[in-house]
C-alpha positions in Angstrom: 18.5 47.4 -31.9 19.3 44.6 -29.5 18.8 40.9 -30.3 15.7 39.3 -28.8 16.4 37.0 -25.9 16.6 33.3 -26.7 13.6 31.3 -25.6 14.0 28.1 -23.7 13.0 24.7 -25.0 9.7 23.3 -24.0 10.1 20.8 -21.1 10.0 17.1 -22.0 7.8 15.0 -19.8 7.1 12.1 -22.2 9.1 10.1 -24.7 7.2 7.9 -27.1 4.0 8.0 -25.0 5.9 7.1 -21.9 5.6 9.5 -18.9 9.0 10.1 -17.4 9.5 9.3 -13.7 10.2 12.1 -11.2 13.7 10.6 -10.6 14.5 11.2 -14.3 13.0 14.6 -14.4 15.1 15.8 -11.4 18.1 15.7 -13.7 17.0 18.5 -16.0 13.3 19.5 -15.9 12.7 23.2 -15.9 16.2 24.2 -17.0 17.6 24.8 -20.5 21.4 25.0 -20.7 21.1 27.2 -23.8 19.8 30.0 -21.5 22.8 29.8 -19.3 25.8 29.7 -21.7 25.5 26.0 -22.0 26.0 25.2 -18.3 25.0 21.6 -17.6 23.7 22.6 -14.2 21.8 25.8 -13.3 24.2 28.5 -12.1 23.3 30.3 -8.8 21.7 33.6 -9.8 22.9 36.0 -7.1 21.1 39.1 -8.2 18.5 41.2 -6.4 16.8 42.5 -9.5 16.3 41.7 -13.2 16.4 44.0 -16.2 13.3 44.4 -18.3 13.4 44.1 -22.1 11.3 47.3 -22.4 8.8 49.3 -20.3 5.8 47.4 -21.6 7.3 44.2 -20.4 7.9 45.8 -17.0 4.3 46.8 -16.7 3.1 43.3 -17.8 5.3 41.6 -15.2 3.9 43.9 -12.4 0.4 43.2 -13.5 1.1 39.5 -12.7 2.9 40.4 -9.4 0.1 42.5 -8.2 -2.6 40.1 -9.2 -4.1 42.1 -12.1 -3.2 39.2 -14.4 -3.7 35.6 -13.4 -0.8 33.3 -12.8 2.9 33.8 -12.1 4.9 36.6 -13.6 5.8 36.0 -17.2 9.4 36.7 -16.6 11.8 37.8 -13.8 11.3 40.9 -11.8 12.9 41.1 -8.3 14.3 38.4 -6.1 11.6 38.8 -3.4 9.1 37.7 -6.1 10.9 35.1 -8.1 14.3 34.0 -9.6 15.6 31.3 -11.9 16.8 28.9 -9.2 13.5 29.2 -7.3 11.4 28.7 -10.5 13.4 25.6 -11.6 13.0 24.2 -8.1 9.3 24.8 -8.0 8.8 23.1 -11.4 10.6 20.0 -10.1 8.9 20.0 -6.7 5.5 20.0 -8.4 6.5 16.9 -10.4 6.7 14.6 -7.3 3.1 15.3 -6.1 1.5 15.6 -9.6 0.6 19.2 -8.6 -0.2 22.1 -10.9 2.4 24.3 -9.4 4.6 24.9 -6.4 6.1 27.7 -4.3 9.2 27.6 -2.2 9.9 29.4 1.0 12.6 30.3 3.5 11.6 27.6 5.9 8.8 25.1 6.5 7.2 27.4 9.0 7.3 30.4 6.7 5.5 28.2 4.1 2.8 27.3 6.7 2.5 30.9 7.9 2.2 32.3 4.4 -0.4 29.7 3.5 -2.4 30.6 6.6 -2.2 34.3 6.1 -3.3 33.9 2.5 -6.3 31.7 3.2 -7.6 32.7 6.6 -9.2 36.0 7.6 -10.3 37.6 10.8 -13.0 35.6 12.7 -12.5 32.5 10.5 -12.2 29.0 11.8 -9.5 26.4 11.0 -10.2 22.7 11.3 -7.0 20.7 12.0 -5.8 17.2 12.9 -3.8 16.6 16.0 -1.1 16.5 16.9 0.6 19.0 14.7 4.2 20.1 14.8 4.4 22.3 18.0 5.3 25.5 16.1 2.3 25.0 13.8 0.0 24.5 16.8 1.4 27.6 18.4 0.9 29.7 15.2 -2.7 28.7 15.0 -3.6 28.7 18.7 -1.5 31.5 20.1 -0.7 33.9 17.2 -3.7 33.8 14.8 -6.0 33.8 17.8 -4.9 37.3 18.5 -6.6 38.3 15.3 -9.9 36.5 16.0 -9.1 33.2 14.3 -10.4 30.1 16.1 -9.8 26.4 15.6 -11.4 23.0 16.2 -9.3 19.9 16.1 -9.7 16.2 15.8 -7.4 13.2 16.5 -5.3 12.1 13.5 -7.1 8.7 13.3 -10.6 10.1 13.3 -13.2 8.2 11.2 -15.8 9.7 8.9 -18.5 10.0 11.6 -16.1 11.9 13.8 -15.1 14.2 10.9 -18.7 15.0 10.0 -19.3 16.0 13.7 -16.2 18.2 13.9 -17.1 20.0 10.7 -20.6 20.8 12.0 -19.0 22.1 15.1 -16.7 24.3 13.0 -19.6 25.7 11.0 -21.5 26.6 14.1 -18.4 28.4 15.5 -17.8 30.2 12.3 -21.5 31.4 12.2 -21.3 32.6 15.8 -18.1 34.5 15.1 -19.3 36.0 11.8 -16.5 34.3 9.8 -16.2 31.2 7.7 -14.5 27.8 7.9 -11.4 28.8 6.0 -9.1 25.8 6.0 -8.8 22.1 6.8 -5.2 21.6 7.9 -3.8 18.1 8.3 -0.5 16.6 9.3 0.0 12.9 8.4 1.9 11.1 9.7 1.6 13.3 12.8 4.7 14.6 14.5 6.0 12.8 16.6 3.4 9.9 17.0 3.3 8.8 13.3 -0.5 8.7 13.6 -2.1 8.7 10.1 -5.0 10.9 8.9 -7.6 9.4 6.5 -7.3 12.1 3.8 -10.0 10.4 1.6 -12.4 10.5 4.6 -11.6 14.2 5.2 -12.2 15.0 1.6 -15.6 13.2 1.6 -16.6 14.9 4.8 -15.5 18.3 3.6 -17.4 17.9 0.3 -20.6 16.7 2.1 -20.5 19.6 4.7 -19.9 22.2 2.0 -21.9 21.2 -1.1 -21.6 24.5 -2.8 -18.6 25.9 -4.7 -17.1 27.7 -1.7 -15.3 25.0 0.2 -12.4 25.3 2.7 -9.2 24.1 1.1 -7.6 20.9 2.4 -3.9 21.3 3.1 -1.6 18.6 4.5 1.9 18.6 5.9 3.5 15.7 4.1 7.1 16.1 5.5 7.4 12.7 7.2 6.6 10.6 4.1 6.8 12.9 1.2 7.3 13.1 -1.5 8.4 9.5 -2.2 6.1 7.4 0.1 2.9 9.5 0.0 1.3 11.8 -2.6 -1.8 13.2 -0.8 -3.2 15.0 -3.8 -4.2 11.5 -5.1 -6.3 11.1 -1.9 -8.1 14.5 -2.2 -5.8 17.1 -0.6 -5.5 20.3 -2.5 -2.3 21.7 -1.0 0.7 19.8 0.1 3.2 21.4 2.6 6.8 20.5 3.2 9.7 21.3 5.4 12.2 21.0 2.5 14.8 21.0 5.2 14.1 17.4 5.8 14.1 14.7 3.1 14.1 17.0 0.1 17.2 18.8 1.4 18.4 15.6 3.1 21.8 16.7 4.2 21.0 18.8 7.3 22.7 21.8 5.7 19.8 24.0 4.7 16.4 25.3 5.8 13.5 25.7 3.4 9.8 25.0 2.9 7.5 24.3 0.0 3.8 24.2 -0.9 2.4 22.3 -4.0 -1.1 22.2 -5.2 -3.9 23.4 -7.5 -3.1 26.4 -9.6 -6.0 28.4 -8.2 -4.7 28.0 -4.6 -1.1 28.5 -5.5 -2.1 31.7 -7.2 -3.8 32.8 -4.0 -0.8 32.2 -1.9 1.8 33.7 -4.3 0.8 37.3 -3.8 1.1 36.9 0.0 4.6 35.5 -0.4 5.4 38.4 -2.7 4.2 40.9 -0.1 5.8 39.5 3.0 9.0 38.2 1.4 9.1 34.6 2.6 10.7 33.2 -0.7 13.6 30.8 -0.5 17.0 32.4 -1.4 18.8 31.4 -4.6 21.7 29.6 -3.0 19.3 27.4 -0.9 17.2 26.7 -4.0 20.3 25.6 -5.9 21.3 23.3 -3.0 17.8 21.8 -3.1 18.1 21.2 -6.9 21.2 19.2 -6.2 19.5 17.3 -3.4 16.4 16.4 -5.4 18.6 14.4 -7.8 19.4 11.8 -5.1 16.1 12.1 -3.2 14.8 8.7 -4.3 18.1 6.9 -3.6 18.5 8.5 -0.1 14.9 7.9 1.0 14.9 4.3 -0.3 18.1 3.5 1.6 16.9 5.2 4.7 13.5 3.3 4.5 15.3 0.0 4.1 17.5 0.8 7.1 14.6 1.7 9.3 12.8 -1.6 8.6 15.9 -3.5 9.8 16.4 -1.3 12.8 12.8 -1.6 13.9 12.8 -5.4 13.5 15.6 -5.3 16.1 13.9 -2.8 18.4 10.5 -4.6 18.4 11.8 -7.6 20.3 14.1 -5.7 22.7 13.1 -6.0 26.4 13.9 -2.3 27.0 11.5 -1.2 24.3 7.8 -1.2 25.2 6.3 0.1 22.0 7.1 1.3 18.5 5.4 4.0 16.4 6.6 2.7 13.1 4.4 2.5 10.1 5.8 -0.8 9.0 4.5 -2.4 12.2 1.0 -1.0 12.8 -1.2 -2.7 15.4 -4.4 -0.7 14.8 -6.5 -2.1 11.9 -8.0 1.3 11.2 -4.5 2.8 10.9 -3.4 -0.1 8.8 -6.3 0.5 6.4 -5.3 4.1 6.0 -1.7 3.1 5.4 -2.7 0.6 2.8 -4.7 3.2 0.8 -2.4 6.2 1.2 1.2 5.1 1.6 3.7 3.3 -0.6 6.4 3.0 2.2 6.7 3.1 5.9 9.3 5.9 6.0 12.4 6.2 8.1 11.2 8.4 11.0 9.5 6.7 13.9 8.9 6.8 17.7 10.3 4.3 20.1 9.0 4.0 23.6 11.7 3.2 26.2 10.8 1.2 29.3 10.6 3.8 32.1 10.3 7.5 31.7 12.4 10.6 31.0 15.4 9.4 33.0 15.6 6.2 31.1 15.0 7.9 27.8 17.8 10.5 28.5 20.1 7.7 29.5 19.5 6.0 26.1 19.9 9.2 24.2 23.2 10.1 26.0 24.7 6.7 25.3 24.2 6.8 21.5 27.5 6.9 19.6 26.6 6.9 15.9 23.1 8.5 16.1 23.3 12.3 16.8 21.2 13.8 19.5 19.5 16.5 17.5 16.1 17.7 16.4 15.0 17.5 12.7 14.8 14.4 10.5 15.2 13.2 7.0 19.0 13.7 6.8 21.7 11.3 5.6 22.7 10.8 9.3 20.6 9.1 12.0 19.1 11.6 14.5 17.4 11.0 17.9 15.5 13.4 20.1 13.1 13.6 23.0 9.9 15.5 21.8 8.3 16.0 25.2 11.4 17.8 26.5 12.5 19.4 23.2 10.3 20.1 20.1 7.0 19.8 22.0 8.1 21.3 25.3 5.8 24.3 24.8 2.7 22.0 24.4 0.6 22.0 27.6 1.0 18.8 29.6 -2.7 17.8 29.3 -2.5 18.1 25.5 0.7 16.1 25.4 -0.9 13.4 27.4 -4.0 13.4 25.2 -1.8 13.2 22.1 0.4 10.4 23.4 3.6 12.5 23.6 4.9 10.8 26.7 8.2 11.1 28.6 9.4 7.7 27.4 8.9 8.6 23.7 12.1 9.0 21.7 11.9 10.1 18.1 14.3 8.5 15.7 15.1 9.5 12.1 17.2 6.8 10.4 19.9 7.8 7.9 21.8 6.0 5.2 24.6 4.5 7.4 25.2 0.7 7.5 22.1 -0.8 9.2 24.1 -3.3 11.2 26.2 -0.5 12.6 23.1 1.3 13.6 21.6 -1.8 15.3 24.9 -2.2 17.2 24.6 1.4 18.4 21.0 1.1 19.6 21.8 -2.2 21.3 24.7 -0.7 23.4 22.6 2.4 24.2 19.7 0.3 25.4 22.1 -1.7 27.5 22.7 1.5 29.5 19.0 1.9 30.4 
């Protein structure tokens, strides 16, 4: 008779009545060294399948996997479903947002696609803010539309009156199509304009429009500020979406996505992930566990650098505007920022005097900042959304959303801020 497996210790989230901070929990939460031969850090579990203790345990696990039992599998089954590295990562990711649970995915877009496939059915309607990341807009407008899914959208800065109106429009469209309003999907700050969505107003409008129990979930892409500078669950969101490639990974060496939220919604999304196999791989999960240990340090330094760089850019004669949350001109946007955000972030848009030609000249002259898409890494990155990440967006929509030919998106890293200012100064001199 074999010895029973050792059980892990219960996680410690409080000491003497004090709730431990996320930065502390990142060092060990969800992992017990006793279960891994005393290893201080989680090993990488490179296995495709896991042995069951007995046949009854196998049946019980698959009852969870197939949804016959509520909640996640009570154990490890197969690496398309779960694994030690992924489960530890999910425990830690949920900590930052104060979520019930989390799921990790192979990319930010696989997280978004899996969420949409789990919550939206044929002839349903999605309500979303604009702009969204171009691939997200394409997924909703071009791919899901092939299956009868429609959408109505509203500008990121919409007020309560505008939100009430758009939800009525969505309800009418759903009734006409014979479906339902399935999801309210937000992105705040918006990519690449940094426009903020009033999540509290969205929650109030959603609850007023759907007074019964059946309400469309509110999901929000929190990649630009999360999880350090914004926790949207506090404002009423029920699902928080991340490209973990960005700040969570933070070193431009991995691609992954995450969704945090209420247990009921996570339990709805999990079976879809199990079916289509969009889970993050164990090596990437292990790298993310490493990165989360320094997340607060990296994001804090990048945020401080961005404030210094933007103070320089604001007064430069070749700069005609800044989309930086630390320097908001619109009182309504400032009000949202004050209620929702604890920091201005390190990704912003700078409007160069001129157009595409001048913007390209600035980008090509940069010496420290790298000309590349993505954001949230240790290095400073610069790109031209209208000609790169949002090239597929129709011209009229780009114009309506403020994605102009003189908009350059900057993601500030953790270099010396004075060196970055020197680089931006010499590049602007070339314009």
